KOLMARTI-960768 format. One line per field, with one value per residue: x, y, z of N, C-alpha, C in turn; residue number from 1. Coordinates in steps of 0.2 Angstrom, whole numbers, plus 5000, padded with zeros to 4 digits. Each point is the difference from the previous one (the first is absolute). Last residue first. Layout:
<recs>
n.px = c(X,...)
n.py = c(Y,...)
n.pz = c(Z,...)
ca.px = c(X,...)
ca.py = c(Y,...)
ca.pz = c(Z,...)
c.px = c(X,...)
c.py = c(Y,...)
c.pz = c(Z,...)
num = c(NUM,...)
</recs>
This chain:
<recs>
n.px = c(5020,5025,5026,5025,5023,5009,4993,4987,4991,5018,5002,4985,5003,5018,4994,4979,4974,4986,5008,4993,4980,4995,5004,4984,4980,5003,5015,5018,5007,4994,5005,5026,5014,4999,5007,5024,5017,5016,4999,4979,4986,5002,4989,4975,4991,5002,4987,4979,4997,5002,4981,4984,5003,4995,4976,4992,5004,4990,4990,5015,5013,5017,5008,5000,4997,4984)
n.py = c(4364,5010,4995,4991,4995,4985,4974,4982,4991,4985,4982,4984,4987,4981,4979,4987,4998,5008,5008,4992,5006,5023,5009,4998,5015,5022,5001,4998,4991,5016,5024,5006,4987,5003,5020,5014,5019,5013,5021,5009,4985,5001,5013,4999,4976,4990,5008,4988,4977,4997,5007,4984,4982,5005,4999,4976,4990,5005,4989,4987,5019,5022,5023,5023,5029,5023)
n.pz = c(5408,5002,4995,4995,5004,5018,5000,4998,4980,4989,5012,4993,4980,5001,5010,4994,4997,4979,4976,4978,4994,4999,4982,4982,5001,4990,4977,4979,4979,4981,4994,5000,4985,4973,4993,5002,5005,5016,5010,5008,5019,5026,5016,5003,5002,5020,5017,5002,5008,5026,5011,5003,5013,5020,5007,5003,5022,5021,5017,5013,5014,5008,5014,5004,5005,5001)
ca.px = c(4995,4995,4995,4995,4998,5000,5007,4998,4995,5001,5008,4996,4995,5001,5004,5007,5006,4997,5002,5005,4999,4999,5007,5008,4997,5000,4992,4998,5000,4998,4993,4999,5001,4998,4992,4998,4993,5000,5006,5004,5000,5007,5006,5003,4998,5005,5006,4998,5002,5004,5005,4997,5000,5007,5004,4994,5005,5001,4997,4998,5001,4996,5004,4998,5001,5005)
ca.py = c(5000,5001,5005,4999,5005,5007,5003,5001,5003,5007,5002,5006,5004,5008,5008,5001,4994,5000,5002,5000,4990,4998,5003,4995,4992,4998,5004,5002,4992,4991,4998,5004,4997,4993,5000,4995,4999,4992,4999,5002,4999,4995,5001,5009,5003,4997,5003,5009,5001,4999,5005,5005,4999,5001,5009,5003,4999,5005,5003,4996,4997,4996,4995,4996,4995,4995)
ca.pz = c(4996,5005,5002,5001,4993,5004,4996,5006,5005,4996,4998,5008,5000,4997,5003,5001,5007,5006,5008,5001,5002,5008,5005,4998,5003,5005,4999,5006,5005,4998,5000,5006,5009,5003,5000,4998,4992,4995,5000,4995,4988,4993,5002,5000,4993,4995,5004,4997,4993,4993,5001,4994,4996,5002,4998,4994,4994,4998,4998,4995,5001,4996,4998,5004,4995,5002)
c.px = c(4994,4993,4995,4996,4993,4999,4996,5009,4998,4992,5000,5007,4997,4996,5002,5002,5009,5003,4997,5004,5007,4999,4999,5004,5006,4999,5000,4994,4998,5003,4995,4991,4996,5002,4998,4992,5000,4997,5002,5007,5003,4996,5005,5006,5004,4999,5004,5008,4999,5000,5007,5006,4998,5000,5010,5004,4999,5005,5000,4995,4996,4996,4995,5004,5002,5002)
c.py = c(5000,4997,4999,5006,4999,5006,5008,5003,5004,5002,5006,5002,5006,5003,5003,5001,5000,4995,5000,5002,4998,4994,4997,5002,4995,4995,4998,5004,5003,4995,4995,4999,5005,4999,4991,4999,4992,5000,4995,5000,5006,4999,4995,5001,5007,5003,4997,5003,5009,4998,4997,5006,5004,4995,5002,5007,5001,4995,5007,5001,4993,4991,4998,4994,4995,4996)
c.pz = c(5000,4992,5005,5002,4998,4993,5004,4999,5006,5003,4999,5001,5007,4999,4996,5002,4999,5005,5005,5006,4999,4997,5006,5006,4998,5008,5011,5001,5008,5010,5001,4998,5005,5007,5002,5001,5000,4995,4996,4998,4999,4993,4995,4999,5000,4993,4992,5002,4998,4994,4996,5002,4994,4992,5000,4999,4994,4993,4995,4995,4994,5002,4996,4995,5005,4995)
num = c(66,65,64,63,62,61,60,59,58,57,56,55,54,53,52,51,50,49,48,47,46,45,44,43,42,41,40,39,38,37,36,35,34,33,32,31,30,29,28,27,26,25,24,23,22,21,20,19,18,17,16,15,14,13,12,11,10,9,8,7,6,5,4,3,2,1)
</recs>
């Protein structure tokens, strides 16, 4: 069953977002400083927590089951 993400899911959603970015974009752009330094789960949560953009990404129809 797929359900809408809640605030309790935020860390897992951020983890999936970071992992996906590293898998799909790092091989193309090869920016180690960004992919493994700046792009971190905790900083992703701090940056987007409570902001509409992150929740819009989380709730998109293309989102996978959490």
